[in-house]
C-alpha positions as CSV (number, residue, x, y, z in Angstrom):
1,M,-155.5,34.8,77.9
2,A,-152.0,35.4,78.1
3,L,-149.6,34.7,75.5
4,G,-146.6,32.2,75.9
5,G,-143.6,31.0,74.1
6,W,-140.9,28.2,74.1
7,I,-137.1,29.4,75.0
8,L,-134.0,26.9,74.4
9,T,-131.3,27.2,76.8
10,G,-128.5,24.6,76.7
11,A,-130.3,21.3,77.4
12,T,-133.3,23.0,78.8
13,R,-136.3,24.7,77.7
14,V,-138.1,27.2,79.9
15,L,-141.8,27.7,79.6
16,A,-142.8,31.4,80.5
17,D,-146.0,33.1,80.2
18,A,-147.3,37.0,80.5
19,D,-148.8,36.5,83.9
20,D,-145.5,35.9,85.5
21,H,-146.6,32.4,86.5
22,P,-143.6,30.4,87.7
23,A,-141.5,28.8,84.9
24,V,-141.5,25.2,83.9
25,E,-138.3,23.4,82.8
26,E,-138.2,20.5,81.0
27,N,-134.8,18.5,79.7
28,V,-134.1,18.1,76.2
29,I,-132.1,15.2,74.8
30,T,-129.1,16.5,72.9
31,E,-128.2,14.5,69.8
32,V,-124.7,14.8,68.1
33,S,-124.2,14.3,64.4
34,V,-121.6,12.0,63.8
35,Q,-120.4,9.2,61.1
36,V,-119.6,5.7,61.7
37,G,-117.4,2.8,60.7
38,K,-117.3,-0.7,61.4
39,I,-114.8,-2.9,63.6
40,T,-113.6,-5.4,61.2
41,T,-111.1,-8.2,61.5
42,A,-107.9,-7.8,59.7
43,T,-104.2,-8.7,59.1
44,L,-101.8,-5.8,60.1
45,H,-98.1,-5.6,59.8
46,G,-95.5,-3.5,61.8
47,Y,-92.6,-2.0,59.5
48,V,-89.5,-0.6,59.6
49,Q,-89.3,1.9,56.7
50,G,-86.1,3.4,55.1
51,F,-84.6,4.5,51.9
52,G,-82.3,2.0,49.9
53,T,-80.0,2.0,46.6
54,I,-80.4,-0.3,43.8
55,E,-77.2,-2.0,42.7
56,T,-76.2,-5.4,41.1
57,A,-76.3,-8.3,43.4
58,P,-73.0,-9.8,45.1
59,A,-71.6,-12.7,44.8
60,T,-73.1,-15.9,46.1
61,A,-72.2,-19.7,46.7
62,D,-73.5,-20.2,43.3
63,L,-73.0,-17.1,41.3
64,P,-70.5,-14.6,40.9
65,A,-71.2,-10.6,41.6
66,A,-73.7,-9.4,39.0
67,G,-71.3,-6.5,38.3
68,A,-67.9,-5.9,37.2
69,Q,-65.8,-3.3,36.6
70,L,-63.1,-4.3,34.4
71,A,-59.4,-3.1,34.4
72,A,-56.6,-3.6,32.3
73,P,-54.6,-6.8,33.4
74,S,-51.5,-5.0,32.4
75,A,-49.9,-2.0,31.0
76,G,-50.3,-1.4,27.2
77,V,-52.0,0.4,24.1
78,V,-55.4,-0.5,23.1
79,T,-55.5,-1.5,20.0
80,K,-59.4,-2.6,19.4
81,V,-62.6,-2.4,21.1
82,N,-64.8,-5.2,20.2
83,V,-68.1,-3.9,22.0
84,L,-70.6,-1.1,22.3
85,E,-72.3,0.3,25.6
86,G,-75.8,-1.3,25.7
87,Q,-74.4,-4.6,23.9
88,H,-74.9,-8.1,25.4
89,V,-71.9,-10.4,26.0
90,E,-71.1,-13.7,27.3
91,K,-68.9,-14.7,29.6
92,G,-65.5,-15.2,28.1
93,D,-65.9,-12.7,25.2
94,V,-62.9,-10.7,24.4
95,L,-64.2,-7.1,25.0
96,V,-60.9,-5.0,24.5
97,E,-57.5,-5.8,23.2
98,L,-54.1,-4.2,23.9
99,N,-51.3,-4.6,21.6
100,S,-51.8,-8.4,21.5
101,Q,-51.2,-9.1,17.8
102,A,-47.8,-10.4,18.6
103,A,-48.7,-12.5,21.2
104,A,-51.6,-14.2,19.8
105,A,-49.3,-15.0,16.7
106,E,-46.8,-16.4,19.2
107,V,-49.4,-18.4,20.9
108,A,-50.7,-19.9,17.6
109,R,-47.1,-20.5,16.5
110,L,-46.4,-22.5,19.8
111,K,-49.7,-24.7,19.4
112,K,-48.6,-26.3,16.1
113,L,-45.1,-26.8,17.7
114,Y,-46.7,-28.6,20.7
115,E,-48.9,-30.6,18.3
116,S,-46.0,-31.8,16.6
117,Q,-44.1,-32.3,19.8
118,N,-41.4,-29.8,18.9
119,T,-41.9,-27.6,22.2
120,S,-43.0,-27.9,25.7
121,L,-46.4,-27.6,27.4
122,K,-44.8,-24.9,29.5
123,N,-43.9,-22.9,26.9
124,L,-47.4,-23.0,25.4
125,Q,-48.9,-22.0,28.8
126,D,-46.3,-19.2,29.5
127,A,-47.2,-17.9,25.9
128,E,-51.0,-18.2,26.8
129,A,-50.9,-16.4,29.8
130,Q,-49.0,-13.5,28.2
131,L,-51.8,-13.1,25.8
132,A,-54.3,-13.5,28.7
133,L,-52.6,-10.0,30.3
134,L,-53.7,-8.1,26.9
135,Q,-56.8,-9.3,26.4
136,I,-59.9,-7.9,28.6
137,T,-62.5,-10.5,28.7
138,A,-66.2,-10.5,30.1
139,P,-66.2,-12.4,33.7
140,L,-69.8,-13.0,33.5
141,S,-72.4,-12.8,30.7
142,G,-74.7,-9.7,30.7
143,T,-74.8,-6.1,29.5
144,V,-72.0,-3.8,28.8
145,V,-72.8,-0.4,30.5
146,R,-69.5,1.7,30.0
147,V,-66.9,1.7,27.5
148,N,-64.2,4.1,28.8
149,A,-61.2,2.8,26.3
150,K,-60.7,3.6,22.6
151,P,-57.9,2.5,20.1
152,G,-54.5,4.1,20.7
153,Q,-55.1,5.0,24.4
154,A,-52.6,4.1,26.5
155,V,-54.0,2.1,29.5
156,D,-52.5,0.7,33.0
157,L,-53.7,-1.5,36.0
158,T,-55.8,1.3,37.3
159,T,-57.7,2.2,34.1
160,V,-61.5,0.9,34.1
161,V,-62.0,0.2,30.7
162,A,-65.3,-1.4,30.6
163,E,-68.3,-2.1,33.2
164,V,-70.4,-5.3,32.5
165,M,-73.7,-6.0,34.5
166,D,-76.4,-8.5,34.7
167,L,-79.4,-6.6,34.6
168,D,-81.6,-9.5,35.8
169,R,-79.6,-9.8,39.0
170,L,-80.1,-6.7,41.2
171,A,-80.1,-6.1,44.7
172,V,-81.5,-3.2,46.9
173,S,-79.3,-2.2,50.0
174,A,-80.4,0.2,53.0
175,E,-79.0,1.6,56.0
176,I,-81.3,1.5,58.7
177,P,-81.0,3.0,62.1
178,S,-79.3,1.0,64.8
179,R,-82.3,1.6,67.3
180,E,-85.0,0.2,64.6
181,A,-82.8,-2.8,63.5
182,N,-83.2,-5.2,66.5
183,D,-86.0,-6.7,64.9
184,L,-84.7,-7.6,61.6
185,K,-83.4,-10.8,60.3
186,A,-82.8,-12.7,57.0
187,S,-86.2,-13.4,55.4
188,N,-88.2,-10.6,56.5
189,P,-90.4,-9.4,54.0
190,L,-89.2,-6.3,52.1
191,E,-91.3,-4.0,50.0
192,V,-89.9,-1.6,47.5
193,L,-92.5,1.2,47.2
194,G,-93.2,3.7,44.5
195,E,-93.3,3.7,40.7
196,H,-91.7,-0.1,40.3
197,P,-93.1,-2.1,43.5
198,A,-91.4,-5.1,44.1
199,T,-91.5,-7.5,47.0
200,T,-88.9,-9.7,48.2
201,E,-87.4,-10.6,51.7
202,L,-83.8,-9.7,53.3
203,L,-80.9,-11.5,52.5
204,F,-78.3,-10.1,54.6
205,V,-78.5,-8.1,57.9
206,S,-75.0,-6.8,58.9
207,P,-74.2,-8.0,62.5
208,S,-72.0,-4.8,63.1
209,V,-73.2,-1.1,63.7
210,N,-71.5,1.2,61.1
211,K,-70.1,3.9,63.6
212,D,-69.9,7.0,61.4
213,N,-73.8,6.9,60.9
214,D,-75.2,4.4,63.7
215,T,-76.6,2.6,61.0
216,V,-77.1,-1.3,59.9
217,L,-76.4,-2.2,56.6
218,V,-79.4,-4.7,55.1
219,R,-79.5,-6.1,51.7
220,A,-82.3,-8.1,49.5
221,L,-82.2,-9.8,46.1
222,L,-84.8,-8.4,43.8
223,P,-87.0,-10.2,41.5
224,K,-86.2,-10.5,37.7
225,D,-87.6,-7.9,35.7
226,S,-88.5,-5.8,38.5
227,G,-88.3,-2.6,36.5
228,L,-85.5,-1.0,38.7
229,R,-82.2,0.3,37.4
230,P,-78.9,0.3,39.4
231,G,-78.0,3.7,41.2
232,Q,-81.7,4.1,41.6
233,F,-82.8,5.5,45.2
234,V,-86.0,4.4,46.4
235,S,-88.4,3.9,49.2
236,L,-88.8,0.7,51.1
237,R,-90.5,-1.2,54.3
238,I,-89.6,-4.3,56.0
239,A,-92.3,-6.1,57.9
240,T,-91.0,-7.3,61.4
241,V,-94.3,-8.2,62.9
242,V,-97.7,-9.8,61.7
243,H,-100.7,-9.7,63.6
244,T,-103.5,-12.0,62.3
245,N,-107.1,-12.0,62.7
246,C,-106.9,-8.8,65.0
247,L,-109.8,-6.4,65.3
248,T,-109.2,-3.2,63.9
249,V,-111.1,0.2,63.5
250,P,-110.5,3.2,61.4
251,V,-107.7,5.4,62.5
252,E,-109.8,8.4,63.0
253,S,-111.9,6.4,65.5
254,V,-109.5,6.1,68.1
255,V,-108.8,9.1,70.2
256,T,-106.9,10.0,73.3
257,D,-108.9,10.8,76.7
258,E,-107.9,13.6,79.2
259,S,-106.2,10.7,81.1
260,G,-104.2,9.8,78.1
261,K,-105.9,6.5,77.5
262,S,-106.8,5.2,74.1
263,V,-110.7,5.1,73.7
264,I,-113.3,4.4,71.1
265,A,-117.0,5.4,70.9
266,L,-119.1,2.4,70.5
267,V,-122.3,2.7,68.9
268,K,-125.4,0.9,70.2
269,N,-129.0,1.7,70.3
270,G,-128.6,5.4,69.3
271,E,-126.1,5.9,71.7
272,A,-122.2,6.4,71.5
273,T,-120.4,5.3,74.6
274,Q,-116.9,5.6,75.3
275,L,-114.8,2.5,75.8
276,S,-111.0,2.3,77.1
277,V,-109.0,0.2,74.6
278,Q,-105.6,-1.2,73.6
279,A,-104.2,0.2,70.6
280,G,-101.7,-1.6,68.4
281,L,-100.5,-1.7,64.8
282,K,-101.4,0.9,62.4
283,E,-101.7,0.1,58.5
284,N,-103.8,1.5,55.9
285,G,-105.9,3.7,57.7
286,L,-106.4,0.9,60.3
287,V,-105.4,0.3,63.9
288,E,-105.4,-2.8,65.9
289,V,-107.8,-2.5,68.9
290,S,-108.4,-4.8,71.8
291,A,-110.8,-5.0,74.7
292,P,-113.3,-7.5,76.1
293,E,-116.3,-5.9,75.1
294,I,-115.9,-5.5,71.3
295,K,-116.3,-7.6,68.4
296,D,-116.1,-8.0,64.6
297,G,-119.1,-6.0,63.1
298,D,-119.8,-3.6,65.8
299,A,-120.4,0.1,65.0
300,V,-117.9,2.9,66.2
301,V,-117.7,6.6,65.6
302,T,-115.2,7.9,63.0
303,V,-116.1,11.5,62.2
304,G,-116.9,13.2,65.4
305,A,-115.3,10.9,67.8
306,Y,-112.9,13.7,69.4
307,G,-114.3,15.3,72.8
308,L,-117.4,13.5,72.5
309,P,-118.8,13.1,76.1
310,E,-118.7,9.9,77.7
311,K,-122.2,8.5,76.6
312,T,-124.1,10.7,74.1
313,K,-127.3,10.3,72.0
314,I,-126.0,10.7,68.3
315,R,-127.6,11.0,64.6
316,V,-125.6,9.2,61.9
317,Q,-125.0,10.8,58.9
318,N,-122.5,9.1,56.9
319,S,-121.7,10.0,53.4
320,A,-123.6,8.4,50.3
321,G,-121.7,5.2,49.4
322,D,-120.2,4.4,52.8
323,E,-120.5,0.7,53.7
324,T,-121.7,1.3,57.3
325,T,-125.5,1.4,57.9
326,N,-126.9,4.9,58.4
327,S,-129.1,3.5,61.2
328,P,-128.5,5.2,64.8
329,D,-128.7,1.4,65.9
330,A,-126.0,0.4,63.5
331,K,-123.9,-2.7,65.2
């Protein structure tokens, strides 16, 4: 009896024997090893991303600006510095005094005379105004972050002698390319990313474009105790659109076919079938997809989706701990 053997060639195996009998061909069903995930329902956001700078909050209808650089109200010589950097001060506290001793004594003298009706109110007010020109006071309650004056130093109206900030009232400002700013508006959610994340919303979107760099200025107030510091450079993102209860798949499961269409490989009864979908928002490793044939809980190919034939027998080989079932019939 002649000896025979199986030869596997592509998807066909051929039976040949030693007596040169005609070969018999038998089709072999090829299985492709893949990993799968599930179609899930989620809420996705569309973002404009950028970089911003932390600064003190600007003035509002109810509050003054949260930062101030203080200059001498008149030329003079510093006679006394009443604060240190890092010290908390209240609005109206005298931070730096110029050669004001004589002016202060004159105010005290005129107050006594006015009480005894021996001078006019105008004379007293003029003396008080002169004293005010020689005392630099805090325009807001906050922290002294800089002192640039010392006793004996001559100063004038251009000399910044101190700086005060309310560190509980900070803001973030950013310049967004104008081509990305069309969907921005006040109240859009804004997230500061990084070591000290913070969530807030846009307060201001400039109606004009900076012609020097083709950007639009935006600003948002930050929550108290954000952990951020004035002058810090941060990355941020602004949500411009929200899609709730949309169908999503892992981003690696959406591939582009030869015609340029987005497709997924839908898994059912041990087969993966290509299906054209409309891809939408992407966030956190998920991408929004829509097609009449899909529903929440359907299984799709993730690893191995690229280049998969239109309809293919598959063997699911998900890694341990994957939430999706390893059964080829996963739905």
